[in-house]
C-alpha positions in Angstrom: 42.0 9.7 -11.1 45.7 9.3 -10.1 45.4 11.0 -6.7 42.7 11.8 -4.1 43.0 15.0 -2.0 42.6 14.1 1.7 42.7 16.0 4.9 44.8 13.9 7.3 44.8 14.2 11.1 45.3 12.2 14.2 43.0 11.0 17.0 44.1 8.7 19.8 47.0 6.7 18.4 45.6 6.5 14.9 45.7 8.5 11.7 42.4 9.4 9.9 41.5 11.2 6.7 38.4 12.8 5.1 38.1 13.6 1.4 39.2 17.2 1.1 36.2 18.2 -0.9 34.0 17.5 2.1 35.9 19.8 4.4 34.6 23.4 4.1 36.9 25.1 6.5 39.7 24.5 9.0 40.1 26.7 12.2 41.7 26.6 15.6 38.5 27.5 17.5 34.9 26.3 16.9 32.4 28.8 15.5 29.3 26.7 15.1 26.9 25.5 17.8 26.9 21.9 16.5 30.3 20.3 17.3 31.7 16.9 18.0 35.1 15.5 18.9 36.3 12.7 16.6 37.7 10.7 19.5 34.3 10.7 21.2 32.4 9.8 18.1 34.7 6.8 17.4 35.1 5.8 21.1 38.9 6.3 21.0 40.9 6.4 24.3 43.9 8.6 25.0 43.1 11.4 22.6 44.2 14.9 23.3 41.6 17.7 23.4 40.6 19.1 20.0 43.0 21.7 18.7 41.6 22.0 15.1 38.0 22.2 13.9 37.0 20.9 10.5 33.7 22.4 9.2 31.5 19.7 7.5 28.0 20.0 6.2 25.1 17.5 6.7 21.4 17.6 6.2 21.0 20.0 9.1 23.7 22.4 7.9 27.2 23.2 8.9 28.9 21.6 12.0 32.4 21.2 13.2 34.5 18.1 13.9 37.2 18.5 16.5 40.5 16.8 16.0 43.7 16.8 18.0 47.1 17.8 16.6 48.0 19.0 13.2 46.1 18.6 10.0 47.6 18.1 6.5 46.3 18.3 3.0 47.8 15.4 1.1 47.3 14.2 -2.5 47.2 10.5 -1.8 47.9 8.0 -4.7 44.5 6.4 -5.6 46.0 2.9 -5.9 47.0 3.1 -2.2 43.4 3.5 -1.0 41.5 0.3 0.0 37.9 -0.3 1.1 37.4 -2.3 4.3 36.8 -5.9 3.7 33.4 -7.6 4.5 35.3 -9.7 7.0 36.3 -6.7 9.0 32.9 -5.0 8.7 31.1 -8.1 9.9 33.4 -9.2 12.7 34.5 -5.9 14.2 32.3 -3.3 15.7 33.5 -0.4 13.5 31.8 3.0 13.3 29.7 3.3 10.1 31.9 6.3 9.0 35.0 4.1 8.7 35.1 3.0 5.1 38.6 2.2 4.2 42.3 2.3 4.8 45.3 4.0 3.0 48.9 3.0 3.2 51.9 5.2 2.6 55.5 4.3 2.6 56.9 4.0 6.1 53.9 5.6 7.7 51.2 4.4 10.0 48.1 3.2 8.1 45.5 6.0 7.7 41.8 5.1 8.3 39.5 6.7 5.7 36.2 8.2 7.0 33.0 9.1 5.1 32.1 12.6 6.1 28.4 12.0 5.4 28.4 9.2 8.0 29.7 11.4 10.8 27.1 13.3 12.8 27.5 15.4 15.9 
């Protein structure tokens, strides 16, 4: 596996990504009754209202994750994806969905999220 397809978006002042295979649909308006705004789930301040809705599926069915700004599908080089260290996980109060970080030349780090650990 040389590359991993990621859906990349912003929330607050940070970049985040989900594995593209976990995102069923992208729309500009929500169409499901179960929704959640990423900034609220992660307790991020200064995030704009959701302008894109990513359809995800969990044990209860489809739901939509609201994100602000644009979304991009990126084939990210696998060697540039890193799991979070135990030191970070033990010492910081991080959301359980935050599982790693990705670095790209001259771009802000991108926090990797596990879709199955996000719930509305």
